[in-house]
A tleap script that builds the chain and sets N, CA, C and O, in Angstrom:
source leaprc.protein.ff14SB
mol = sequence {
  NMET HIE GLU ALA ARG LEU CYS LEU SER ILE
  LEU ARG LEU ALA GLU GLU ALA LEU ALA ARG
  ASP GLY GLY GLY ARG ILE VAL HIE VAL GLU
  LEU GLU VAL GLY GLU HIE SER GLY VAL ALA
  PRO GLU ALA LEU ALA ALA ALA PHE PRO ILE
  CYS ALA ARG GLY THR PRO ALA GLU GLY ALA
  THR LEU HIE TRP ARG PRO THR PRO GLY ARG
  GLU LEU VAL LEU ARG ALA MET GLU VAL CTHR
}
set mol.1.N position { 0.848 -1.175 0.000 }
set mol.1.CA position { 0.000 0.000 0.000 }
set mol.1.C position { 0.893 1.237 0.000 }
set mol.1.O position { 1.489 1.570 1.025 }
set mol.2.N position { 0.989 1.909 -1.121 }
set mol.2.CA position { 1.860 3.070 -1.182 }
set mol.2.C position { 1.252 4.276 -0.484 }
set mol.2.O position { 1.950 5.265 -0.263 }
set mol.3.N position { -0.035 4.225 -0.131 }
set mol.3.CA position { -0.658 5.333 0.585 }
set mol.3.C position { -0.026 5.528 1.964 }
set mol.3.O position { 0.084 6.662 2.430 }
set mol.4.N position { 0.391 4.446 2.623 }
set mol.4.CA position { 1.059 4.575 3.919 }
set mol.4.C position { 2.380 5.312 3.756 }
set mol.4.O position { 2.721 6.163 4.577 }
set mol.5.N position { 3.113 4.998 2.722 }
set mol.5.CA position { 4.373 5.691 2.460 }
set mol.5.C position { 4.104 7.177 2.172 }
set mol.5.O position { 4.858 8.046 2.611 }
set mol.6.N position { 3.028 7.455 1.436 }
set mol.6.CA position { 2.658 8.847 1.162 }
set mol.6.C position { 2.281 9.571 2.449 }
set mol.6.O position { 2.654 10.729 2.640 }
set mol.7.N position { 1.548 8.901 3.330 }
set mol.7.CA position { 1.195 9.501 4.616 }
set mol.7.C position { 2.441 9.868 5.413 }
set mol.7.O position { 2.514 10.944 6.007 }
set mol.8.N position { 3.406 8.981 5.423 }
set mol.8.CA position { 4.648 9.263 6.147 }
set mol.8.C position { 5.350 10.483 5.562 }
set mol.8.O position { 5.894 11.298 6.306 }
set mol.9.N position { 5.345 10.616 4.248 }
set mol.9.CA position { 5.952 11.791 3.599 }
set mol.9.C position { 5.188 13.063 3.935 }
set mol.9.O position { 5.794 14.096 4.216 }
set mol.10.N position { 3.872 12.994 3.908 }
set mol.10.CA position { 3.039 14.149 4.251 }
set mol.10.C position { 3.296 14.562 5.697 }
set mol.10.O position { 3.447 15.748 5.989 }
set mol.11.N position { 3.345 13.598 6.589 }
set mol.11.CA position { 3.597 13.905 7.992 }
set mol.11.C position { 4.980 14.494 8.203 }
set mol.11.O position { 5.157 15.379 9.040 }
set mol.12.N position { 5.950 14.018 7.462 }
set mol.12.CA position { 7.301 14.574 7.573 }
set mol.12.C position { 7.299 16.042 7.150 }
set mol.12.O position { 7.899 16.881 7.823 }
set mol.13.N position { 6.631 16.358 6.044 }
set mol.13.CA position { 6.524 17.756 5.598 }
set mol.13.C position { 5.801 18.610 6.634 }
set mol.13.O position { 6.219 19.732 6.923 }
set mol.14.N position { 4.728 18.081 7.186 }
set mol.14.CA position { 3.968 18.820 8.186 }
set mol.14.C position { 4.808 19.065 9.438 }
set mol.14.O position { 4.769 20.156 10.005 }
set mol.15.N position { 5.560 18.066 9.868 }
set mol.15.CA position { 6.401 18.217 11.051 }
set mol.15.C position { 7.534 19.213 10.812 }
set mol.15.O position { 7.908 19.951 11.723 }
set mol.16.N position { 8.080 19.241 9.607 }
set mol.16.CA position { 9.121 20.221 9.282 }
set mol.16.C position { 8.558 21.635 9.354 }
set mol.16.O position { 9.205 22.535 9.890 }
set mol.17.N position { 7.365 21.832 8.821 }
set mol.17.CA position { 6.716 23.143 8.886 }
set mol.17.C position { 6.412 23.510 10.334 }
set mol.17.O position { 6.589 24.660 10.735 }
set mol.18.N position { 5.965 22.555 11.104 }
set mol.18.CA position { 5.672 22.774 12.509 }
set mol.18.C position { 6.924 23.205 13.260 }
set mol.18.O position { 6.867 24.135 14.064 }
set mol.19.N position { 8.043 22.552 13.014 }
set mol.19.CA position { 9.302 22.891 13.669 }
set mol.19.C position { 9.758 24.302 13.308 }
set mol.19.O position { 10.241 25.045 14.162 }
set mol.20.N position { 9.599 24.667 12.030 }
set mol.20.CA position { 9.981 26.028 11.600 }
set mol.20.C position { 9.137 27.098 12.270 }
set mol.20.O position { 9.604 28.209 12.523 }
set mol.21.N position { 7.877 26.747 12.557 }
set mol.21.CA position { 6.949 27.723 13.129 }
set mol.21.C position { 6.876 27.677 14.651 }
set mol.21.O position { 6.024 28.335 15.248 }
set mol.22.N position { 7.747 26.918 15.278 }
set mol.22.CA position { 7.827 26.930 16.728 }
set mol.22.C position { 7.123 25.803 17.455 }
set mol.22.O position { 6.976 25.861 18.676 }
set mol.23.N position { 6.689 24.793 16.750 }
set mol.23.CA position { 6.110 23.627 17.403 }
set mol.23.C position { 4.618 23.712 17.586 }
set mol.23.O position { 3.950 24.588 17.037 }
set mol.24.N position { 4.110 22.793 18.363 }
set mol.24.CA position { 2.676 22.690 18.590 }
set mol.24.C position { 2.186 21.300 18.241 }
set mol.24.O position { 2.963 20.351 18.137 }
set mol.25.N position { 0.882 21.204 18.063 }
set mol.25.CA position { 0.257 19.929 17.728 }
set mol.25.C position { -0.594 20.130 16.489 }
set mol.25.O position { -1.343 21.102 16.393 }
set mol.26.N position { -0.480 19.221 15.550 }
set mol.26.CA position { -1.264 19.275 14.323 }
set mol.26.C position { -2.629 18.669 14.619 }
set mol.26.O position { -2.719 17.532 15.081 }
set mol.27.N position { -3.698 19.431 14.352 }
set mol.27.CA position { -5.041 18.922 14.642 }
set mol.27.C position { -5.856 18.638 13.384 }
set mol.27.O position { -6.861 17.930 13.445 }
set mol.28.N position { -5.434 19.183 12.251 }
set mol.28.CA position { -6.178 18.974 11.012 }
set mol.28.C position { -5.235 19.117 9.822 }
set mol.28.O position { -4.393 20.015 9.797 }
set mol.29.N position { -5.375 18.244 8.849 }
set mol.29.CA position { -4.571 18.274 7.630 }
set mol.29.C position { -5.523 18.259 6.438 }
set mol.29.O position { -6.471 17.475 6.398 }
set mol.30.N position { -5.262 19.136 5.467 }
set mol.30.CA position { -6.068 19.184 4.250 }
set mol.30.C position { -5.196 18.880 3.044 }
set mol.30.O position { -4.113 19.442 2.879 }
set mol.31.N position { -5.691 17.979 2.205 }
set mol.31.CA position { -4.976 17.562 1.003 }
set mol.31.C position { -5.837 17.779 -0.235 }
set mol.31.O position { -7.066 17.790 -0.169 }
set mol.32.N position { -5.169 17.948 -1.344 }
set mol.32.CA position { -5.807 17.868 -2.648 }
set mol.32.C position { -5.260 16.612 -3.314 }
set mol.32.O position { -4.046 16.435 -3.411 }
set mol.33.N position { -6.149 15.749 -3.768 }
set mol.33.CA position { -5.751 14.479 -4.370 }
set mol.33.C position { -6.178 14.485 -5.832 }
set mol.33.O position { -7.370 14.480 -6.140 }
set mol.34.N position { -5.203 14.496 -6.723 }
set mol.34.CA position { -5.496 14.471 -8.147 }
set mol.34.C position { -6.199 13.190 -8.559 }
set mol.34.O position { -5.837 12.096 -8.127 }
set mol.35.N position { -7.201 13.347 -9.396 }
set mol.35.CA position { -7.972 12.187 -9.849 }
set mol.35.C position { -7.117 11.166 -10.590 }
set mol.35.O position { -7.469 9.988 -10.651 }
set mol.36.N position { -6.003 11.610 -11.151 }
set mol.36.CA position { -5.109 10.718 -11.900 }
set mol.36.C position { -3.763 10.538 -11.188 }
set mol.36.O position { -2.753 10.230 -11.822 }
set mol.37.N position { -3.760 10.730 -9.878 }
set mol.37.CA position { -2.518 10.626 -9.105 }
set mol.37.C position { -2.158 9.186 -8.761 }
set mol.37.O position { -1.021 8.898 -8.384 }
set mol.38.N position { -3.117 8.290 -8.890 }
set mol.38.CA position { -2.870 6.909 -8.494 }
set mol.38.C position { -3.039 6.697 -7.005 }
set mol.38.O position { -2.723 5.624 -6.491 }
set mol.39.N position { -3.539 7.721 -6.297 }
set mol.39.CA position { -3.740 7.638 -4.855 }
set mol.39.C position { -5.208 7.314 -4.589 }
set mol.39.O position { -6.103 7.953 -5.143 }
set mol.40.N position { -5.443 6.333 -3.752 }
set mol.40.CA position { -6.795 5.992 -3.328 }
set mol.40.C position { -7.083 6.768 -2.043 }
set mol.40.O position { -6.547 6.429 -0.987 }
set mol.41.N position { -7.923 7.805 -2.117 }
set mol.41.CA position { -8.168 8.632 -0.935 }
set mol.41.C position { -8.644 7.838 0.288 }
set mol.41.O position { -8.275 8.159 1.417 }
set mol.42.N position { -9.457 6.811 0.065 }
set mol.42.CA position { -9.935 6.012 1.189 }
set mol.42.C position { -8.781 5.271 1.871 }
set mol.42.O position { -8.750 5.161 3.097 }
set mol.43.N position { -7.851 4.771 1.089 }
set mol.43.CA position { -6.683 4.088 1.655 }
set mol.43.C position { -5.777 5.083 2.374 }
set mol.43.O position { -5.188 4.758 3.404 }
set mol.44.N position { -5.668 6.285 1.834 }
set mol.44.CA position { -4.889 7.346 2.469 }
set mol.44.C position { -5.504 7.687 3.828 }
set mol.44.O position { -4.793 7.814 4.825 }
set mol.45.N position { -6.823 7.833 3.856 }
set mol.45.CA position { -7.523 8.148 5.102 }
set mol.45.C position { -7.379 7.024 6.124 }
set mol.45.O position { -7.285 7.290 7.323 }
set mol.46.N position { -7.361 5.784 5.671 }
set mol.46.CA position { -7.199 4.652 6.581 }
set mol.46.C position { -5.772 4.583 7.134 }
set mol.46.O position { -5.570 4.225 8.294 }
set mol.47.N position { -4.799 4.922 6.314 }
set mol.47.CA position { -3.401 4.853 6.734 }
set mol.47.C position { -3.001 6.018 7.632 }
set mol.47.O position { -2.102 5.883 8.461 }
set mol.48.N position { -3.662 7.160 7.471 }
set mol.48.CA position { -3.243 8.373 8.181 }
set mol.48.C position { -3.183 8.209 9.698 }
set mol.48.O position { -2.144 8.520 10.281 }
set mol.49.N position { -4.233 7.739 10.372 }
set mol.49.CA position { -4.135 7.638 11.837 }
set mol.49.C position { -3.073 6.654 12.305 }
set mol.49.O position { -2.477 6.838 13.366 }
set mol.50.N position { -2.840 5.631 11.533 }
set mol.50.CA position { -1.805 4.655 11.889 }
set mol.50.C position { -0.427 5.296 11.780 }
set mol.50.O position { 0.413 5.142 12.667 }
set mol.51.N position { -0.204 6.015 10.685 }
set mol.51.CA position { 1.093 6.668 10.465 }
set mol.51.C position { 1.321 7.834 11.423 }
set mol.51.O position { 2.461 8.148 11.766 }
set mol.52.N position { 0.234 8.475 11.851 }
set mol.52.CA position { 0.348 9.648 12.730 }
set mol.52.C position { 0.587 9.273 14.187 }
set mol.52.O position { 0.961 10.117 15.001 }
set mol.53.N position { 0.371 8.012 14.506 }
set mol.53.CA position { 0.545 7.573 15.890 }
set mol.53.C position { 1.949 7.901 16.383 }
set mol.53.O position { 2.941 7.569 15.735 }
set mol.54.N position { 2.017 8.563 17.547 }
set mol.54.CA position { 3.307 8.904 18.140 }
set mol.54.C position { 3.946 10.148 17.557 }
set mol.54.O position { 5.092 10.456 17.886 }
set mol.55.N position { 3.243 10.869 16.705 }
set mol.55.CA position { 3.761 12.102 16.099 }
set mol.55.C position { 2.933 13.288 16.592 }
set mol.55.O position { 1.915 13.090 17.255 }
set mol.56.N position { 3.352 14.518 16.279 }
set mol.56.CA position { 2.534 15.684 16.640 }
set mol.56.C position { 1.178 15.721 15.938 }
set mol.56.O position { 0.345 16.573 16.246 }
set mol.57.N position { 0.952 14.812 15.006 }
set mol.57.CA position { -0.329 14.755 14.296 }
set mol.57.C position { -1.235 13.640 14.815 }
set mol.57.O position { -2.295 13.386 14.242 }
set mol.58.N position { -0.827 12.976 15.889 }
set mol.58.CA position { -1.673 11.908 16.416 }
set mol.58.C position { -3.031 12.482 16.810 }
set mol.58.O position { -3.105 13.475 17.533 }
set mol.59.N position { -4.088 11.861 16.338 }
set mol.59.CA position { -5.443 12.324 16.618 }
set mol.59.C position { -5.955 13.390 15.655 }
set mol.59.O position { -7.112 13.800 15.744 }
set mol.60.N position { -5.111 13.838 14.743 }
set mol.60.CA position { -5.527 14.867 13.782 }
set mol.60.C position { -6.545 14.311 12.800 }
set mol.60.O position { -6.559 13.114 12.510 }
set mol.61.N position { -7.385 15.185 12.298 }
set mol.61.CA position { -8.322 14.792 11.253 }
set mol.61.C position { -7.670 15.033 9.898 }
set mol.61.O position { -6.808 15.899 9.746 }
set mol.62.N position { -8.096 14.257 8.931 }
set mol.62.CA position { -7.599 14.395 7.568 }
set mol.62.C position { -8.786 14.642 6.656 }
set mol.62.O position { -9.780 13.917 6.701 }
set mol.63.N position { -8.675 15.660 5.837 }
set mol.63.CA position { -9.709 15.963 4.851 }
set mol.63.C position { -9.026 16.037 3.495 }
set mol.63.O position { -7.947 16.617 3.374 }
set mol.64.N position { -9.645 15.454 2.475 }
set mol.64.CA position { -9.094 15.550 1.129 }
set mol.64.C position { -10.165 16.033 0.186 }
set mol.64.O position { -11.361 15.828 0.394 }
set mol.65.N position { -9.697 16.679 -0.853 }
set mol.65.CA position { -10.588 17.177 -1.896 }
set mol.65.C position { -10.054 16.664 -3.219 }
set mol.65.O position { -8.872 16.831 -3.518 }
set mol.66.N position { -10.923 16.035 -4.023 }
set mol.66.CA position { -10.458 15.584 -5.335 }
set mol.66.C position { -10.243 16.776 -6.257 }
set mol.66.O position { -11.019 17.732 -6.248 }
set mol.67.N position { -9.190 16.706 -7.043 }
set mol.67.CA position { -8.891 17.747 -8.021 }
set mol.67.C position { -8.504 17.076 -9.338 }
set mol.67.O position { -8.115 15.908 -9.356 }
set mol.68.N position { -8.614 17.818 -10.430 }
set mol.68.CA position { -8.144 17.256 -11.696 }
set mol.68.C position { -6.618 17.115 -11.661 }
set mol.68.O position { -5.947 17.819 -10.907 }
set mol.69.N position { -6.101 16.253 -12.432 }
set mol.69.CA position { -4.646 16.135 -12.553 }
set mol.69.C position { -4.071 14.964 -11.807 }
set mol.69.O position { -4.772 14.021 -11.440 }
set mol.70.N position { -2.741 15.048 -11.586 }
set mol.70.CA position { -1.978 13.931 -11.027 }
set mol.70.C position { -1.344 14.235 -9.682 }
set mol.70.O position { -0.675 13.369 -9.119 }
set mol.71.N position { -1.527 15.414 -9.157 }
set mol.71.CA position { -0.772 15.819 -7.971 }
set mol.71.C position { -1.462 15.479 -6.664 }
set mol.71.O position { -2.687 15.392 -6.586 }
set mol.72.N position { -0.652 15.293 -5.654 }
set mol.72.CA position { -1.090 15.172 -4.272 }
set mol.72.C position { -0.469 16.363 -3.562 }
set mol.72.O position { 0.755 16.488 -3.508 }
set mol.73.N position { -1.312 17.245 -3.014 }
set mol.73.CA position { -0.828 18.504 -2.457 }
set mol.73.C position { -1.254 18.625 -1.000 }
set mol.73.O position { -2.425 18.442 -0.665 }
set mol.74.N position { -0.294 18.934 -0.142 }
set mol.74.CA position { -0.595 19.296 1.243 }
set mol.74.C position { -1.043 20.747 1.198 }
set mol.74.O position { -0.214 21.652 1.100 }
set mol.75.N position { -2.330 20.971 1.268 }
set mol.75.CA position { -2.895 22.308 1.087 }
set mol.75.C position { -2.827 23.139 2.366 }
set mol.75.O position { -2.478 24.319 2.317 }
set mol.76.N position { -3.155 22.541 3.503 }
set mol.76.CA position { -3.179 23.307 4.754 }
set mol.76.C position { -3.111 22.363 5.929 }
set mol.76.O position { -3.384 21.168 5.815 }
set mol.77.N position { -2.736 22.932 7.069 }
set mol.77.CA position { -2.815 22.185 8.312 }
set mol.77.C position { -3.147 23.172 9.425 }
set mol.77.O position { -2.748 24.336 9.399 }
set mol.78.N position { -3.891 22.664 10.400 }
set mol.78.CA position { -4.252 23.476 11.554 }
set mol.78.C position { -3.423 23.008 12.727 }
set mol.78.O position { -3.287 21.810 12.975 }
set mol.79.N position { -2.870 23.968 13.444 }
set mol.79.CA position { -1.967 23.673 14.557 }
set mol.79.C position { -2.468 24.374 15.817 }
set mol.79.O position { -2.972 25.496 15.760 }
set mol.80.N position { -2.321 23.698 16.952 }
set mol.80.CA position { -2.662 24.335 18.218 }
set mol.80.C position { -1.425 24.438 19.078 }
set mol.80.O position { -1.492 24.948 20.197 }
savepdb mol mol.pdb
quit
């Protein structure tokens, strides 16, 4: 399941941004998932809480929006 690997990459990017901005806890992540990206959004959503366990994103919600194209984009994250 390559969605788990993608989740780990997304979380790494989110944690890097969090570190640059002074830390905190990630409570919400928003993604854009290209319809031709080869990513199964349901599998991504299933993998996210497992991959987030033990990270600043543990317990965070994940929302995705389908978009045209092939890209997977970390659009936003909410931090407390």
